[in-house]
C-alpha positions in Angstrom: 7.6 37.8 -23.3 9.7 35.0 -24.3 10.9 34.8 -21.2 7.7 34.4 -19.7 7.0 31.6 -21.5 10.4 29.5 -20.6 9.7 30.4 -17.0 6.1 28.1 -17.6 7.1 25.4 -19.7 10.1 25.1 -16.9 7.7 25.0 -14.7 6.1 22.5 -16.0 8.5 21.1 -16.9 9.2 20.3 -12.6 5.9 19.8 -12.1 5.3 17.1 -14.5 8.6 15.2 -13.6 6.7 16.1 -9.9 3.7 14.6 -10.4 5.4 11.2 -11.6 7.4 10.5 -8.8 4.6 11.0 -6.8 2.5 8.2 -8.5 5.3 6.0 -8.1 5.3 6.6 -4.6 1.2 5.8 -3.8 1.6 3.3 -6.1 4.2 1.6 -4.3 2.5 2.2 -0.6 -0.7 1.2 -2.1 1.7 -2.1 -3.2 2.5 -2.1 0.4 -0.4 -1.9 1.8 -2.9 -4.6 -0.4 1.1 -6.7 0.8 -0.1 -6.2 4.3 -3.3 -6.7 4.0 -2.7 -10.2 3.2 -0.7 -10.9 5.4 -3.4 -9.4 9.0 -5.7 -11.4 7.2 -3.7 -14.8 7.0 -3.1 -14.5 10.3 -6.6 -13.0 11.4 -7.3 -17.0 10.5 -4.3 -18.1 11.8 -5.5 -16.8 15.1 -9.0 -18.2 13.9 -7.6 -21.6 13.7 -6.0 -21.7 17.4 -9.1 -20.4 18.8 -10.6 -23.4 17.2 -8.3 -25.2 18.3 -8.2 -24.1 21.3 -11.4 -24.4 22.3 -11.8 -28.8 21.2 -13.5 -31.2 23.9 -10.7 -34.0 24.3 -11.2 -37.1 23.3 -11.4 -38.5 26.4 -14.2 -36.5 27.1 
């Protein structure tokens, strides 16, 4: 019986470490996604600005 309890304790410790590692990966990926979303938003705004400049009537009209 003692051996089974020890085996379960080892498994729980392993799973706790695995959960911590996975949490770190998920947080890192979430940060990367947030950063990429901000960069994409900025790039889209730049494209809109460039498109708006391209559609302006030249001053001699």
